[in-house]
N, CA, C and O atoms as a MOPAC input file, in Angstrom:
PM7 MOZYME 1SCF
protein

 N    -32.23800 1    15.30300 1   -11.00200 1
 C    -31.50200 1    15.74500 1    -9.83300 1
 C    -30.06200 1    16.06000 1   -10.25200 1
 O    -29.45000 1    15.32500 1   -11.02700 1
 N    -29.54800 1    17.14800 1    -9.73100 1
 C    -28.17400 1    17.55100 1   -10.00200 1
 C    -27.34700 1    17.27500 1    -8.75600 1
 O    -27.76800 1    17.58100 1    -7.64000 1
 N    -26.18200 1    16.70100 1    -8.94900 1
 C    -25.28800 1    16.36600 1    -7.84100 1
 C    -24.16800 1    17.39600 1    -7.76500 1
 O    -23.49700 1    17.67300 1    -8.76000 1
 N    -23.97400 1    17.95600 1    -6.58300 1
 C    -22.85600 1    18.86500 1    -6.33200 1
 C    -21.89400 1    18.15500 1    -5.39000 1
 O    -22.29900 1    17.70100 1    -4.32000 1
 N    -20.63700 1    18.05600 1    -5.77200 1
 C    -19.63900 1    17.34400 1    -4.98300 1
 C    -18.55000 1    18.32300 1    -4.57100 1
 O    -17.98400 1    19.03200 1    -5.40400 1
 N    -18.27200 1    18.35000 1    -3.29500 1
 C    -17.22000 1    19.20900 1    -2.75700 1
 C    -16.17500 1    18.32100 1    -2.09600 1
 O    -16.51400 1    17.46000 1    -1.28400 1
 N    -14.92300 1    18.52300 1    -2.43700 1
 C    -13.83500 1    17.70900 1    -1.90100 1
 C    -12.87500 1    18.61300 1    -1.14400 1
 O    -12.41500 1    19.62800 1    -1.66700 1
 N    -12.58000 1    18.23400 1     0.08800 1
 C    -11.59100 1    18.95600 1     0.88200 1
 C    -10.22900 1    18.37500 1     0.53100 1
 O     -9.81300 1    17.36000 1     1.09000 1
 N     -9.55000 1    19.01700 1    -0.38200 1
 C     -8.28200 1    18.52600 1    -0.90200 1
 C     -7.26100 1    18.25900 1     0.20000 1
 O     -6.55300 1    17.25300 1     0.14500 1
 N     -7.17000 1    19.12900 1     1.19000 1
 C     -6.15500 1    18.95300 1     2.23000 1
 C     -6.40000 1    17.68800 1     3.03700 1
 O     -5.44900 1    16.98300 1     3.37300 1
 N     -7.66300 1    17.38100 1     3.35800 1
 C     -7.94200 1    16.16400 1     4.11600 1
 C     -7.69500 1    14.91000 1     3.28800 1
 O     -7.18400 1    13.91900 1     3.80900 1
 N     -8.04700 1    14.93800 1     2.01800 1
 C     -7.75900 1    13.79400 1     1.14400 1
 C     -6.25300 1    13.56300 1     1.10400 1
 O     -5.78800 1    12.42800 1     1.21200 1
 N     -5.50600 1    14.63100 1     0.95200 1
 C     -4.04400 1    14.54700 1     0.86200 1
 C     -3.44100 1    14.00000 1     2.16000 1
 O     -2.63400 1    13.07100 1     2.12500 1
 N     -3.82600 1    14.56900 1     3.29300 1
 C     -3.25600 1    14.17400 1     4.58600 1
 C     -3.60600 1    12.72600 1     4.91500 1
 O     -2.72100 1    11.93300 1     5.23500 1
 N     -4.87700 1    12.38100 1     4.84000 1
 C     -5.29500 1    11.02700 1     5.22200 1
 C     -4.84500 1     9.98600 1     4.20100 1
 O     -4.57100 1     8.84400 1     4.57000 1
 N     -4.76500 1    10.35200 1     2.94700 1
 C     -4.24300 1     9.43400 1     1.93600 1
 C     -2.79400 1     9.08000 1     2.19900 1
 O     -2.39900 1     7.92300 1     2.05300 1
 N     -2.00100 1    10.06600 1     2.58600 1
 C     -0.58900 1     9.81700 1     2.90200 1
 C     -0.45900 1     8.91900 1     4.13000 1
 O      0.44300 1     8.08300 1     4.19500 1
 N     -1.35000 1     9.08700 1     5.09900 1
 C     -1.32100 1     8.22200 1     6.29200 1
 C     -1.73000 1     6.79600 1     5.93500 1
 O     -1.07300 1     5.83800 1     6.34200 1
 N     -2.80600 1     6.65800 1     5.18000 1
 C     -3.26400 1     5.32200 1     4.78400 1
 C     -2.20300 1     4.61200 1     3.95300 1
 O     -1.99700 1     3.40900 1     4.10600 1
 N     -1.53600 1     5.34200 1     3.08400 1
 C     -0.47600 1     4.75800 1     2.27000 1
 C      0.70600 1     4.33300 1     3.12900 1
 O      1.35200 1     3.32600 1     2.83900 1
 N      0.99500 1     5.08600 1     4.17700 1
 C      2.08600 1     4.71100 1     5.08600 1
 C      1.80000 1     3.36400 1     5.73800 1
 O      2.70100 1     2.53700 1     5.88000 1
 N      0.55800 1     3.14200 1     6.13200 1
 C      0.18300 1     1.85600 1     6.72900 1
 C      0.22300 1     0.76000 1     5.66800 1
 O      0.74800 1    -0.32300 1     5.92200 1
 N     -0.32400 1     1.02600 1     4.48800 1
 C     -0.35900 1     0.02900 1     3.41100 1
 C      1.03600 1    -0.38000 1     2.96600 1
 O      1.24400 1    -1.51800 1     2.54500 1
 N      1.99200 1     0.53400 1     3.05500 1
 C      3.36400 1     0.24800 1     2.62800 1
 C      4.29600 1    -0.06300 1     3.79500 1
 O      5.51800 1    -0.01800 1     3.65100 1
 N      3.71500 1    -0.37900 1     4.95300 1
 C      4.45400 1    -0.79900 1     6.15000 1
 C      5.43800 1     0.25500 1     6.66300 1
 O      6.45900 1    -0.08700 1     7.26100 1
 N      5.13400 1     1.52300 1     6.43400 1
 C      5.94100 1     2.58900 1     7.02700 1
 C      5.47600 1     2.86600 1     8.45400 1
 O      6.22800 1     3.40000 1     9.26900 1
 N      4.23300 1     2.49800 1     8.74500 1
 C      3.64800 1     2.62000 1    10.07700 1
 C      2.87900 1     1.33500 1    10.36400 1
 O      2.26000 1     0.77300 1     9.46100 1
 N      2.91200 1     0.85900 1    11.61800 1
 C      2.23500 1    -0.40600 1    11.92900 1
 C      0.71000 1    -0.32200 1    11.91300 1
 O      0.04000 1    -1.32600 1    11.67100 1
 N      0.15900 1     0.85400 1    12.16700 1
 C     -1.29600 1     1.01100 1    12.16800 1
 C     -1.64900 1     2.45300 1    11.84100 1
 O     -0.79900 1     3.34400 1    11.87800 1
 N     -2.92600 1     2.66400 1    11.51800 1
 C     -3.36500 1     4.02800 1    11.22900 1
 C     -3.24000 1     4.90200 1    12.47500 1
 O     -2.86400 1     6.07100 1    12.38400 1
 N     -3.55900 1     4.32700 1    13.64500 1
 C     -3.43400 1     5.09000 1    14.89400 1
 C     -1.99100 1     5.52000 1    15.13200 1
 O     -1.74000 1     6.65500 1    15.53800 1
 N     -1.04000 1     4.61800 1    14.88100 1
 C      0.37600 1     4.97000 1    15.03300 1
 C      0.78400 1     6.02400 1    14.01400 1
 O      1.53900 1     6.94300 1    14.33200 1
 N      0.29200 1     5.89200 1    12.80300 1
 C      0.59100 1     6.87700 1    11.77100 1
 C      0.11900 1     8.26000 1    12.20600 1
 O      0.82000 1     9.25300 1    12.01100 1
 N     -1.07100 1     8.31800 1    12.79400 1
 C     -1.61700 1     9.58700 1    13.26500 1
 C     -0.82500 1    10.12300 1    14.45700 1
 O     -0.42500 1    11.28800 1    14.46800 1
 N     -0.59900 1     9.27100 1    15.45800 1
 C      0.05800 1     9.70800 1    16.69300 1
 C      1.50200 1    10.14600 1    16.46700 1
 O      1.98100 1    11.08100 1    17.10900 1
 N      2.19300 1     9.46300 1    15.55000 1
 C      3.61200 1     9.74600 1    15.32600 1
 C      3.85400 1    10.55300 1    14.05200 1
 O      4.99700 1    10.77500 1    13.65000 1
 N      2.77300 1    10.98300 1    13.43000 1
 C      2.84700 1    11.77000 1    12.19300 1
 C      3.69500 1    11.07700 1    11.12000 1
 O      4.56200 1    11.69100 1    10.49800 1
 N      3.42200 1     9.79000 1    10.92300 1
 C      4.12000 1     9.01300 1     9.90200 1
 C      3.27400 1     9.05200 1     8.63000 1
 O      2.11100 1     8.64800 1     8.64000 1
 N      3.85600 1     9.53300 1     7.54500 1
 C      3.15500 1     9.60500 1     6.26400 1
 C      4.04900 1     9.04300 1     5.16600 1
 O      5.26400 1     8.93700 1     5.33100 1
 N      3.43900 1     8.69000 1     4.06100 1
 C      4.18400 1     8.24400 1     2.88600 1
 C      4.40900 1     9.46500 1     1.99300 1
 O      3.47100 1     9.93400 1     1.34900 1
 N      5.64200 1     9.98600 1     1.94500 1
 C      5.89900 1    11.19900 1     1.16300 1
 C      5.77100 1    10.99500 1    -0.34500 1
 O      5.69500 1    11.96700 1    -1.09500 1
 N      5.74600 1     9.75000 1    -0.79000 1
 C      5.65400 1     9.45900 1    -2.22300 1
 C      4.22100 1     9.27100 1    -2.71200 1
 O      3.99100 1     9.11900 1    -3.91200 1
 N      3.25100 1     9.28100 1    -1.78600 1
 C      1.86100 1     9.04100 1    -2.17000 1
 C      1.31700 1    10.21500 1    -2.97000 1
 O      1.61500 1    11.37600 1    -2.68800 1
 N      0.51900 1     9.88800 1    -3.96600 1
 C     -0.13800 1    10.89100 1    -4.78600 1
 C     -1.49300 1    10.32900 1    -5.18700 1
 O     -1.68900 1     9.11500 1    -5.14000 1
 N     -2.41200 1    11.16500 1    -5.57300 1
 C     -3.69800 1    10.63600 1    -6.01300 1
 C     -4.12600 1    11.23200 1    -7.33700 1
 O     -3.66200 1    12.29200 1    -7.75800 1
 N     -5.02300 1    10.51300 1    -7.96800 1
 C     -5.49100 1    10.82300 1    -9.30800 1
 C     -6.86700 1    11.49000 1    -9.19900 1
 O     -7.84300 1    10.84200 1    -8.82100 1
 N     -6.94200 1    12.77700 1    -9.53000 1
 C     -8.20900 1    13.49500 1    -9.44100 1
 C     -9.26600 1    12.87200 1   -10.34400 1
 O    -10.44600 1    12.86100 1    -9.99300 1
 N     -8.87000 1    12.36300 1   -11.48300 1
 C     -9.81900 1    11.71800 1   -12.38600 1
 C    -10.45700 1    10.50200 1   -11.75300 1
 O    -11.66600 1    10.30300 1   -11.87000 1
 N     -9.66300 1     9.69000 1   -11.08900 1
 C    -10.18800 1     8.49400 1   -10.41500 1
 C    -11.07400 1     8.89400 1    -9.24000 1
 O    -12.11900 1     8.28300 1    -9.01500 1
 N    -10.66300 1     9.91700 1    -8.48800 1
 C    -11.48500 1    10.41000 1    -7.38500 1
 C    -12.84200 1    10.88200 1    -7.91100 1
 O    -13.87800 1    10.62100 1    -7.29900 1
 N    -12.82600 1    11.56500 1    -9.02800 1
 C    -14.06500 1    12.02900 1    -9.66100 1
 C    -14.95100 1    10.83800 1   -10.02600 1
 O    -16.15800 1    10.87000 1    -9.78600 1
 N    -14.36400 1     9.79400 1   -10.60300 1
 C    -15.13400 1     8.60000 1   -10.97200 1
 C    -15.77100 1     7.95100 1    -9.74900 1
 O    -16.90200 1     7.47100 1    -9.81800 1
 N    -15.04900 1     7.93500 1    -8.63000 1
 C    -15.58000 1     7.33800 1    -7.40200 1
 C    -16.70200 1     8.18100 1    -6.79800 1
 O    -17.70500 1     7.64200 1    -6.33000 1
 N    -16.53300 1     9.49200 1    -6.80800 1
 C    -17.47900 1    10.38000 1    -6.12800 1
 C    -18.68000 1    10.76400 1    -6.98500 1
 O    -19.73400 1    11.10900 1    -6.45000 1
 N    -18.53700 1    10.70800 1    -8.29300 1
 C    -19.58700 1    11.20300 1    -9.19200 1
 C    -20.07300 1    10.08700 1   -10.11000 1
 O    -19.40300 1     9.76500 1   -11.09100 1
 N    -21.21300 1     9.49900 1    -9.81100 1
 C    -21.74100 1     8.42800 1   -10.65200 1
 C    -21.96700 1     8.90400 1   -12.08600 1
 O    -22.36100 1    10.04900 1   -12.31200 1
 N    -21.72200 1     8.03400 1   -13.03500 1
 C    -21.84400 1     8.38500 1   -14.44400 1
 C    -23.25500 1     8.69000 1   -14.90200 1
 O    -23.44300 1     9.37500 1   -15.90700 1
 N    -24.25800 1     8.19000 1   -14.17900 1
 C    -25.64500 1     8.37900 1   -14.60200 1
 C    -26.33000 1     9.57000 1   -13.92500 1
 O    -27.54800 1     9.71800 1   -14.02500 1
 N    -25.56300 1    10.41500 1   -13.24200 1
 C    -26.11600 1    11.56400 1   -12.52400 1
 C    -25.54400 1    12.84700 1   -13.11300 1
 O    -24.35300 1    12.92500 1   -13.41500 1
 N    -26.40400 1    13.85500 1   -13.27600 1
 C    -25.94200 1    15.14500 1   -13.78100 1
 C    -25.13400 1    15.84600 1   -12.68900 1
 O    -25.58800 1    15.98500 1   -11.55400 1
 N    -23.93200 1    16.28200 1   -13.05700 1
 C    -23.05100 1    16.97200 1   -12.11900 1
 C    -23.20800 1    18.47400 1   -12.33000 1
 O    -23.10000 1    18.96400 1   -13.45400 1
 N    -23.46300 1    19.20400 1   -11.24000 1
 C    -23.67700 1    20.65000 1   -11.32400 1
 C    -22.41900 1    21.44800 1   -11.18800 1
 O    -22.45900 1    22.67700 1   -11.24100 1

């Protein structure tokens, strides 16, 4: 079986910044982060790590 993985970069970026805002106490909750558009401007993500999470090592990637 071949695995095809598609990632919506914009959603990962937007929601990651919101989750980071909550984790770093910039927003009291995810709902508040969403409602008040509070994001962590310093958040960044590692495509290599995302690949490791989304693509198991024992599966052929197409």
